[in-house]
C-alpha positions in Angstrom: 0.0 0.0 0.1 1.1 3.7 -0.7 2.1 5.6 2.4 0.5 8.9 2.9 3.5 10.4 5.0 1.0 12.2 7.3 3.3 12.2 10.1 5.5 14.3 8.3 5.5 18.1 7.7 5.4 18.6 4.0 7.2 22.0 3.0 8.6 23.6 0.1 12.2 24.4 0.1 13.6 26.9 -2.0 17.6 26.8 -2.8 19.0 29.5 -5.2 15.5 29.9 -6.6 15.0 26.3 -7.2 12.0 24.9 -5.1 11.2 21.1 -4.1 9.2 19.5 -1.7 10.7 18.2 1.3 9.0 16.1 4.0 10.4 16.7 7.4 10.2 15.2 11.1 11.7 14.4 14.3 14.0 16.4 16.3 17.5 16.5 17.1 20.5 16.9 14.8 19.7 16.8 11.1 20.0 13.9 8.5 19.1 14.5 4.7 17.9 10.8 3.4 17.9 11.0 -0.3 15.2 8.6 -1.6 16.3 5.6 -4.2 14.5 5.1 -7.8 11.9 5.2 -8.4 10.8 7.7 -5.5 10.0 8.0 -1.5 8.5 4.4 -1.2 6.8 3.3 1.8 10.1 1.3 2.3 12.1 4.7 2.4 9.5 6.2 4.6 9.9 3.2 6.9 13.7 3.7 7.1 13.2 7.6 7.7 11.1 6.8 10.7 13.4 4.6 11.9 16.3 7.4 11.6 13.9 9.9 13.1 12.9 7.5 16.0 16.3 7.3 16.9 16.7 11.2 17.9 17.2 12.9 14.5 15.5 15.3 12.5 15.0 13.7 9.1 14.7 15.9 5.8 13.2 13.6 2.9 13.3 15.6 -0.4 11.3 14.7 -3.2 13.6 14.5 -6.5 11.7 11.8 -8.7 8.7 9.7 -8.7 5.4 9.8 -7.0 5.9 10.5 -3.3 4.8 7.4 -0.9 3.8 5.5 -4.1 4.6 1.7 -3.8 7.2 0.6 -6.4 5.7 -1.0 -9.5 7.6 -2.1 -12.4 5.7 0.2 -14.8 7.9 3.2 -13.0 11.2 2.0 -15.3 9.2 3.9 -18.2 7.3 6.7 -16.0 10.3 7.8 -13.9 13.7 5.9 -14.3 13.7 7.1 -18.1 12.9 10.7 -17.4 15.6 11.1 -14.6 18.2 9.4 -16.8 17.6 12.2 -19.3 17.1 15.3 -16.7 19.5 17.9 -16.5 19.4 17.6 -12.8 20.8 13.9 -12.8 24.0 13.0 -14.8 23.4 9.2 -14.9 26.0 8.2 -17.2 29.7 8.1 -17.5 31.4 11.5 -18.2 28.9 13.7 -16.8 30.6 14.4 -13.6 28.6 15.4 -10.4 25.1 15.9 -10.7 23.8 19.4 -10.6 20.9 18.4 -8.1 23.6 18.0 -5.5 24.3 21.9 -5.3 20.4 22.1 -4.3 21.0 19.4 -1.6 23.9 20.8 -0.4 21.8 24.1 0.4 19.1 21.8 2.0 21.9 20.4 4.2 23.0 24.2 5.1 19.1 24.8 5.8 18.6 21.9 8.2 22.0 22.7 10.3 20.7 26.0 11.0 17.4 24.7 12.0 18.2 21.6 14.1 21.8 22.6 15.2 24.2 20.0 16.5 27.6 19.6 15.2 26.7 18.9 11.6 24.3 17.1 9.4 24.0 13.4 8.0 23.6 12.7 4.4 22.5 9.2 3.3 22.2 8.4 -0.4 20.3 5.5 -1.8 21.0 3.7 -5.0 20.4 6.4 -7.7 21.5 9.2 -5.1 24.0 7.1 -3.2 26.8 8.9 -4.3 25.1 12.2 -3.7 25.9 11.6 -0.1 29.9 11.8 -1.1 29.6 14.8 -3.0 27.2 16.6 -0.4 30.3 16.4 1.8 31.9 19.4 0.0 29.3 21.2 2.2 31.3 21.7 5.5 28.1 21.2 7.4 28.1 17.5 6.3 30.0 15.5 8.6 28.3 12.1 8.6 28.1 10.8 5.0 26.5 7.5 4.1 26.8 5.7 0.8 24.1 2.9 0.4 24.7 0.8 -2.9 25.4 3.6 -5.5 24.1 2.9 -9.1 25.3 6.0 -11.0 27.1 6.1 -13.4 24.8 3.2 -14.7 27.0 2.5 -18.2 30.2 2.2 -15.8 30.6 -0.6 -13.2 33.9 0.7 -11.8 33.0 4.6 -12.1 32.0 7.1 -9.5 29.5 10.0 -10.3 31.9 12.9 -9.4 33.4 15.4 -11.3 37.4 15.4 -11.1 37.5 18.7 -9.2 34.8 17.6 -6.8 36.9 14.3 -6.4 39.9 16.1 -5.5 38.5 18.4 -3.3 36.4 15.6 -1.4 40.0 13.7 -1.1 41.5 17.0 0.1 38.9 17.1 2.9 39.3 13.8 4.0 43.3 14.3 4.2 42.5 17.0 6.4 41.2 14.4 8.8 37.8 13.6 10.6 35.5 12.6 7.6 34.3 9.1 7.3 32.2 7.4 4.7 30.1 4.4 5.5 28.7 2.6 2.4 26.7 -0.8 1.8 26.3 -3.3 -0.9 25.2 -6.6 -1.7 27.9 -9.2 -3.1 26.3 -9.9 -6.4 24.7 -6.4 -7.0 25.3 -5.8 -10.9 23.9 -2.0 -10.1 26.8 -1.4 -7.5 29.8 -3.6 -8.2 32.7 -4.5 -6.0 34.8 -2.3 -8.9 32.9 0.6 -7.8 33.6 0.1 -3.9 37.5 -0.3 -5.3 36.9 3.3 -6.8 35.8 4.4 -3.4 38.7 3.2 -1.7 41.1 4.4 -4.0 39.9 7.9 -3.8 39.3 8.0 0.2 41.8 5.3 1.3 41.1 4.2 4.9 38.2 6.9 5.2 36.1 4.8 3.2 34.2 2.0 5.3 32.5 -0.2 2.5 30.9 -3.2 3.9 29.4 -6.1 1.7 26.3 -8.4 2.7 25.8 -11.7 1.0 22.8 -11.5 -1.5 21.2 -14.7 -0.2 20.2 -12.5 3.2 18.3 -10.1 1.1 14.2 -10.0 1.0 13.3 -12.6 -1.4 9.9 -11.0 -1.9 10.5 -7.3 -2.6 7.9 -4.8 -4.5 7.5 -5.4 -8.2 9.9 -2.6 -9.3 12.9 -4.3 -7.5 11.9 -7.8 -8.5 11.2 -7.1 -12.3 13.5 -4.2 -13.1 16.4 -4.3 -10.6 16.6 -8.1 -10.9 19.1 -8.5 -8.0 19.6 -7.9 -4.1 20.5 -4.4 -4.0 18.7 -2.0 -1.4 20.2 -2.9 1.7 17.9 -0.9 4.1 14.8 -0.6 2.1 13.2 -3.0 -0.3 15.7 -6.0 0.4 15.7 -5.6 4.1 14.3 -8.3 6.2 12.7 -6.8 9.3 13.7 -9.3 11.9 15.7 -8.9 14.8 19.5 -10.0 14.4 18.9 -10.3 10.5 22.1 -8.9 8.6 20.2 -6.0 6.9 18.7 -5.0 10.3 22.3 -4.9 11.5 23.6 -2.8 8.7 20.3 -0.5 9.5 21.6 -0.4 13.3 25.1 0.4 12.0 24.3 3.3 10.0 21.9 4.6 13.0 24.9 4.0 15.0 27.2 6.1 12.8 25.1 8.9 12.5 24.5 8.8 16.5 28.5 9.0 16.9 29.0 11.5 14.4 26.1 13.9 15.1 25.0 13.3 18.6 28.1 12.0 20.9 30.1 14.9 19.4 28.0 17.7 21.0 27.7 16.0 24.3 
């Protein structure tokens, strides 16, 4: 069933004269949670609620798709293709950093100003996975989480980032303090071991890439993930198995612990 998101405040946020809808809930340090393809699905909202209930203000921007919609296979034509040719997203190799990240950095600045604390967390999922890394060029972002990043779609070992932004992120890492947490399943064809190796080459020991066994994934995901994605992919959303002690639940708990250590413990 679709999710009405009626426990979130729906706001229109303007950054550099660009307006986007953002769903906000909770209190405490801010976490910008970016949706996975094909949009803010009920599973994405479920994860947002877990983060909110752990003591954070969650900012969930609408970037594509129908907010709260159950992810159907038809979204491949109605959402995915549209996003791939959009000027906001650079889905293919050679495109560099997606322009939408500039807007997301502005959202992070706003969230930090509103919520306080030492900084902001940024959690990307799938299509937006790498955005969490490039958002770290905003100084307020101090807890980036890169979940199964799928871009660029046509280069399994590539990173969706311009050369200049890659150098700037590496320089911030070299100054010390920035850590990047990441997750993927071991046979994910959208986020390969080659891609994690590229992150490691760029970030060194600051990149904490964790890999789950594909057989631990939910075997009955929504139709979009079954028919379009076609493999174990979404660690903390569509392919999560909500059982105590399950590897995907452990990954969720590790992400929340990472956010807590970076955003809560540091201000105490």
